[in-house]
N, C-alpha and C positions, 0 to 999 in steps of 0.2 A: 630466617637469617641465622647463620651460625657464627656466634661471637666467641666460641670456645677456642682455647689455644690448640694449635696443631701439635701433635706429639713430637718429641725430639727425633724419634726414628724417622718420621715422615719428613721433618725438616731436613735432616741429613740426606735422605734418599732423594728429595727434590733437588738439593744442592749438587748431588752426584750427577744429575742429569746435565748440569752445566760443566762439571768436570769433564764428562764425556764429550760434550760439544767443543770445549776449548782445547782438548788434546788434538783435535783436527783444526779448529778455527785458528789457533795460535800458530800452528805450522803454516797455515795459509797466509796469515797477516804478517808474520815475521820473516818467514824464509822462502815463500814461493817466488817473490820477485827476484831474490838472489839466485834461487834455483833455476829460474828461467834465463836470467841474463848471464850468470857466471858458470853454470853447470850445463844447461841445455844449449847455450850459445844463441839465444834469441835476443835481438837488439832491444835496448831500453825503450825506444819509441814504439816498437811493435808491442811490447809488454804493456805500456801505458794504454794504448788503444784497446788491447785485449781486456785489461782490467775494467775499463769504462764500459765497453760493449757488454761484457759478461755480467757486470753488476747491474746495468740498466735492465737487461733482460731478466736477471734474477730478481730485481726489485719488483717487477710487474707480476712475478709469480706469487709474491707474498699475499696480496689480497685474494687471489684465487684459492690459495691454501687456507686462508682464513674462512672463506665461504664454505669450503669443504669441511672444515672442522665444525662450523655451526650447523652444517647439514648432516653431520655424523651422529648416529644414535646407536650405541651398543651397550651391552651389559657392563662394560668398563667405563662408560661415559663418552665424552666427545673428544677429549685431548689425549688421554692415556694410551689408547690403542695404537697411536702412531709410533710410540717408542717400541712396541712389540713388532709392528709390521715393517718398520724401516731401518732398524738398527743395523742389520747385516748388510743390506744394500748400500747404506751410507758408508760403512767401513770399506766395502769393496771399491767403491768409486774414489774414496780418499786415497787408497793405495794406487789406483790407476793414474791419479793426477800427478803423483810423484814417480811415475814410470816414464822413461825416455825411450821411445821406439826408434828403431834403426831406419830413420827417414831423412829426407832432405830438410833444409831449414824451413822451407815452406810447409813441408809435411809435418814437421814438429809443431809449427805454429797452429796448423789446423787441428792437430791432435790436442794441443793445449787448449784451444777454444772449446772443443767438444767436452773434454774431461772437466775443465774448470766450470763451464756453464752447467753441466749436469751435477757436479758436486755442489754448486751454489743452490740449485733447485732442491737437491736432497737435504742439504743443510737446513733450508727453509722449512721443508716438510717435516723435519724431526725436531727443530729448535723452536719453531713458532708454537707448536703444541705445549712446549715447556712454558712459554709465556702465557698462553691462553689458559693454562691450568691454574695459574696463580689466583685470578679472581674467583675461581670455582672451588678452591681449597677452603677459603674462609671469607666471610663478608666483612670482617674487621679490618679497617684501614691500617691500624697500627700493627696488627698481627701479620698482615701482608708485608709490611715493611720488614718485620722480623724474619719471616719466611724467605723473603727476597734477599735478606742479608746472608742467609745460609746459601742461597743460590750464588750470591756474589763470592762468598768464601770458597765454595766448591769450584766456581769458574776460575778463581785466582790460583787455586791449587793446581788445576790443569795447566794454566798458563805458566806457572812457576816450573812445573815438571818439564814442559817443553823447552822453556827458555834456558834452563840450567843443563838439561840433559842432551839436547839435540846435537850440538857440535861434538861433544865427547862420543855420543852414540854413532854419529856419522863416521867419525874417525875409527871407532872400534869395528863397526860392521863393514865399512868400506875398505879398510886397510890400504888407504891411498887412492881409492876409487870413490869419489863423492857421489856418483850416480848410484852405486850399490848402497852406499852409506845412507843416503836419504830414503831410498826404497825400503830397506829393511827396518829403518827407524819408523817409517810410516806404518809398516805392517804391524809393528809392536803396538804403536799408539792406537791404531784402528781396532785391534783385538780388544784392548782394555776398554775402549770407548763402547764397543758393542755390549760387553758385560755390564758396564755401569748403566747403560740405558735400560737393560732388562731389570736391574735393581730398582730404578726409578719407577718403571711400570708396576712392579710388584708391590711397592710399599707406599704409594700415594693414592689419594681418593678425591673424587669430585663431589663436593657436598652442596655448593650453592648452584642451584639449577633453576632455570625459568621454563615455564610452559611444559613441565614434566619431562624435560630432556628431549623434547621433540625437535626435529630439524627446523632451522630458521631460514625461510626463503631469502634470496639475495636482495630482492626489492625491499623487504622488511629490514634486513640488516643494515643497509646503507642509511636508513633513517637515523640510526644511532650516531652517524657522522654529522648530520645536519645541525648547525649551530653549536657544535661541540668544539668551542674555541680552545679549551685546554689541550684537547687531542691534537689540534692543528699546530699549536705551539710546540708540543713535544715532538711532533713529526719533524719540524724544521730543526729543532735542537738535536735530534738524533743524527741528522745530516752533518751538522757542525761538529758534534761530539766525535763521530767516527772519522771525519776528515782529520781531526786532531790525533786520534788514536792510531789510525793506519799510517799516516804520514810519519809519525814518530817511530812506530815499531819497524816499518820497512826501511827507514833511513838509518836505524841504529847500526846495522852491520856495515853499511857504507861509511858512515861518519867515523867510526872507530878504526875501520880498515884503512881508509884513504886520508881522512883529515888529520887524525891523531897518530896513525901508525901504531895502534895499540889493539891489535886483534885479540890479544890475550884477555882484554877486559870485556869482550862481548858477552860471555856467559854471565859474568857478574852484573853487568848493566842490565841485560835482559832478565836476569834472575831477580833484580830489584822490583820487577813488576808484581811480585808477591806482596809488596807493601801496599798495593791497592786494597788489600784486605783490611788495612788500618782504616781507610776511609769507609769501606763497606761495613765494618763493625761499628764505626761511629755513626753511620747513617741513621739507624733507628733511634739512637739516643739524641742526636741533634734534631732529627725531625720532630721528636716529641717536645723538645724545648723551644726551638725557633721556627718549626714548620719545614715542610719538604722544599718549598720554593726557595726559602732563604738558605737552606742547607745546600741546595743545588748551586745557587749563586756563589756561596762560600767555596764550594769545591772548585769552581772555575777560577775564582780569584787566586786560590792557593796554587793551582796548576800554572796560571800565568806568571806568578812570582817565581815558581820553580824553573820555568823556561828561561826567564831572564838570568837567574842565578847560574844555570848551565852555560849560557852564553858567556857570562863573565868568567866562569871557570875555564872554558875552552880558550878564550882570548888570553887568559893569564897562564895558560898551560898548567893549571892547577887541577890535577885529577881529583883530590879530595873535595875541592869546591864544586867541581862538575858533578861528582857523585851526590853531594849534598843537594844540588839542584834537582837531580833526577829523583831523589827520595821525596822531596817536597812536591814535585810535579806529579809523580805517580800517586802519592797519597791523595792529592786533590782529585785526580781522575777517578780514583776508587770511590770517593764520596759521590761523585756525579753518577757513575755507573751503578753504585749501590742503591740509588734512589730511582733510577730511570724506569725500571719495570714496575715498581710499586706505584709510581705516579701514573703510568699508563693504565694500570689496573684500575685506578681511581676514576679514570675517564670512562671506563665501562659503566660504572655506576652513574656517572654524570650523563652519559648518553641515554641510559635507560630512564633516568629522571626527566630528561628533556623530551624524549621521543616516545617513551613507553616500550622501547625495544632493547632487549639485552642481547648484544652480539659480541661476546668476548673474543671469538675466533677472528672475526673481521677486524675489530678495532686493534687487537694486539698484533695481528698480522699486517694490517695496513700501516701501522706505525713502524713495523719492521722494514717497510718500503724505504723509510728515511735512513734506517741503519744501512741497508744494502746500497742505497744511493750514496751515502756518505763514505762507505767503504770503497765503492767504485771511483768516486771523485778523489778520495784521498790517495788511492793507489795510482790513479791515472795522472793526477796533477803532479804528484811526486816524480813519477817516471818521465813525464813530459818536461818538467823543469830540469831534471838531470840530463835528458837528451838535449835540451836547448842550451845547457851549460857545456855541452861537449863531452859528456861522460863516455868513456870507452872501457869495457870490462877488462879486468886483469891487467891494467896498464897504470903507469903513473899519471895522475889526473892533472889537468890544467887548472889554473887559478879559478877560472869561471866555473869549472865543474865542481871544484871544492866549495865555492860559494853556493852553488845550487844544492849540494848535499846539506850544507849548513842550514840553508833556508828551510828545507824540508824537515830537518830534525828539530830546529829551534823555533822558527818564526811562523811557519804554517800552523802548528798547534796553538801558538800564542794568539794569532789572529782569530782562529776559530773560537777560542775561549772568550775573548773580548766580545765577539758578536753574540755568543750564547748568553753572557751576562746581560746584555741589552735586551735580548729576547725575553728572558724570564722576568723582567720587570713588569711584563704585561700579564703574568700568570696569576689568576685570582681564585682558583677552584677551592682552596682550603677555607675561604670565608663562607662558602655555601655548603661545606661538607656535612655539618651536623644536620642541617635541614634535609639534605638529600638522603642521608641514611635513615632518618626518621620516617620519611615517606616510603622508602623502599622496604623498610622493616615491616610495615603494615601490609605491603603488597606480596612479599615472598612467602612461599610455603616450602622451605628447603628440605631436601632429602638428606638426613643426617645419618 
């Protein structure tokens, strides 16, 4: 077992992998719905169905990719090779997703299905290895939390770049043509993403290995899920967390465009997502003092308060108060996101302790099922609510449409946070952590 600290260079390189991921992921979560409805001309209802279908399909590819990772055996390890193999294909598909072909509306919809589904699969295939790499970098639970904080910071840097730069870049590249603007902006982000994945591959190492890095059969791997209650709780929490994140991100541009008539504030409001890094940096400190579970609950409480403050600010037409609420909400989400992957990594140890099987690829990937399902539900529910409210792109919205947009931006994330708080009251892994690590320390003969 390797309890040594991971070098600063490796921590940063690991974090850059999430910067690479989020340059594309944030484009998808924040702007793709708007790109489909207001640039490509696809109806909101059709987009909602597209998001759900694509994400459900995408969710089921996650366990398959996890099994592939566990069955991978190379001189570079199990997870790292995927950064080398898939960086360029991932970038190419990302660009194609923000390309509008000269087709009929039905043709555009079919093209959107194909590119979005393929991009989701490619994202899983390159991002899940980033998650499965974490429990292999170090065996120390606290060190994983620190390394994961670097991932969180790296991810938020990518998110911040996208949220602040996209609309100005679209205007610069497009010169009045949003189709060209989004396309060339995505080409730029995709190129940077490829370079960063190569850096992550070059500077990270897999130290904690079981069975001499040999492939793990699927039948063996699934044993690590049996009786792994902490993993199942985190699976459901991922669904709720990403319903909150996606509904909020995708609704921002609609809320400030139609409800507040303040399009000029969109880059600022989206840029505030960088403040997630506050929660991410605080995560290791709080986890050490009050535990990961309690820190996670605290993050959801803070986010819930922030959502209510935003509602009050919007009702009072007070932009400063609304911004304050956004700052509070984003900081709480940063705490939750900053702990999520570290907690899932701990369930890999728990699964091995319970079943004797260490399957980081399957467990980390299967938990990603919850992320993908939450993203699909968050996008679909938001789009369907808007459609049900009578939303019409590029038009003055009806009262019901404005209420639908407000619900997506304020109350859907709030409800998801409250349900998450209730869920984590049943999480008990940390009480058994010391015993688990003592048993596994005797078992492992790690390659350092």
